[in-house]
N, C-alpha and C positions, 0 to 999 in steps of 0.2 A: 465725486470721483468714485466713492465706494459703491454708490448706487449704479453707476455706469459699469464698473467692473463686475458687480454682482449680476447685472442683467446680461452681460456678455457671457458669463459663466452659465447662467440659466438657459441661455439660448442654445447651448450644446446638448440639450436633452434632459434637463432636470424636470421630472414629472411634477404634477400638482402636489402629490403627496410629499415629495422631496422638498418642494418649495415651502409647504406648511411646516415641515420638520425644521428647515433652515430658519424660517420666520420665528418659530418657537425657540430655537436655540439662541436667537439674538435677543430674546426678551430678557430683561434684567433679572438677576437673582435677587431675592429680598435684601440680602446684605449689601449688594453692590451699589444701589441707589443711582445707577446710570440710566439715562433716558432710553426708552425703547426705540428701536429702528423701525420706522413705518414702511412696510413692504406692501401696503394695500394697493398702490397704483403701479406696482412693478410690472413691466411689460416682458413677460416670459418669452414672447415670440420675437423680441428685438434682435436685430441682426448685429453681429459683432462689427466693431469698427474696422474698416478696411484701410490699410495704410497705402500710401503711394509707392509705386515700384522703386523709386529712388530712396526710400526711407531706409536708414541703417537699422537693421534688426538685431545686430550683434557685432562684436569685434573679437578677433582672435589675435593676440599679441599686438593689439593696436590697429590691426588691419580691418577696415570696415567690411561687413557682409551686408549687402543691400537686399531688400525684399525680393526684387526680381531674380537675384541669384538663388536665394533660398527657395523661391517658387519653382524655378527650373529644376533644382535638386530634388524637391518634393515630387515633381512630376516624373522625374527619372526613377526615384526610389519607389513610387507607387504605381509605376508602369502606366502613368497617365490618368489614374483614377482620382487623384487629388492634385490640384495645381495652385492652391492658395494657402500659404502657411498660416494666415490669419484665421482660417476656419478650423485649425487644430487646437486642442486643449494645450495649455501652457506647458505641461510635462512633455507632450509630444513635440511641441515646437522646440523645446530645449534639447531633446534627443536628436531631432533633425539637425539642428545647428551644430551639435557636437559631432555628428557624422560628416557634416560639410566642412568643419574646421580643418580636418586633416588635408583635404584637397586644396583648401585656400592656402594653408601653410606651404604645401609642396609647390604650388604655383608661384607663390611669392619668393620662396628660396631659389627656385629654378630661374626666375627672372634675374636674380643677382648672381647666381653661380655659373650659368651657362652662357658661353660667348655668343655673339651675334652670328658668327660663322656656323656654329653648331645648330643654333636655332633655325637658320636658313636651310641647312641640310635636312633637319628634321621636318620642317614645313614642306620642303620639296618631296621628301620621301612620303610623307602623309598624303600630299596631293596626288602623287603618282599612284599610290595604292588605291586611293579613291577612284581615280580615273580607270585604273585597270579592273577594278571590281565591276565596272559598267560594261566591260567587254565580254561578249559571249563566245564561247568555244563549244561547238556541238560535239557530241560523242563520235559522230561520223568523222569529223575533221581530226579529232584526237586519235582515233583508231587508224586512220589513213596515215597520219604522221608516224605513229608507232610502227606500222608495217614497213614504211619506207626507211625507218631509222632504228629498227629493233636491235641491230647489232651493237649499237652504242650503249644499250641499257643492259649492263651485266653486273652480277654480284662480285664479291671479292675473289671468288674462285673462277671467274671468267664465264660463268653460266648465264645465258640470256634470261632476263627477268620477264615474267608474264605481264601482260598489259594491266591487269588488275593491280599489280604492285606499283606501277609507274604512272598510272593514269592521271593522278593529281599533279604530279611533277610535270608531265607533258602538257596538261592544261595550263599550268602556270607559265611554262616556257612559251606556249603559243600566245597567251595573253600578253606577255612581255614583248614578243615579236610584233604583234598587232599594234600594241601601244606605241612602240618605237616607230613603226611605219607611219602611223597616224600623226605622231608628233613631228616627224621629220618631213612629212609630205609637202608642207608649205614653207618650210624653213629655208631661209636664204643664207647660205654659207659663203663668206668672202674670205679667201686666203690671201694674205699679203706677204 
């Protein structure tokens, strides 16, 4: 077990010099009479053991954190540069898990505290925002809408607002309108 742990640690970049230093540090001191650890056949290039995605790598308040969840969090935190927690040194693994723990707790507490009705509304809102983000509104469309309706865009004093101040708001309104039209296009409404 110690040899396996040692080889995993060495695989993360311990140089030959550092390995000799480590080997020498494990040699018994004259007073200790402990047997020497033989590192002659140590495979410095050994790859770390990779755990299965379903392996529990940590728990927070008894809630299991699986490797695949930690890997996704690592990918997000590293902007895709790292995707496997097992390739990190133990200290970095611990720091990553501590960072992930807060979101795991929030998610768990939300499952218990938020009603199904609110969850459904949040999911619907999220879905609608995702769909609206796919809708494109050209500047030409936006300016035409503004010119046609600029009398409704006024400040508190009743003065018309310039296009530059309301362009984002107009774009959002137009996306909402296009989204509703697309959504309702094939809807079958039956009034009883």
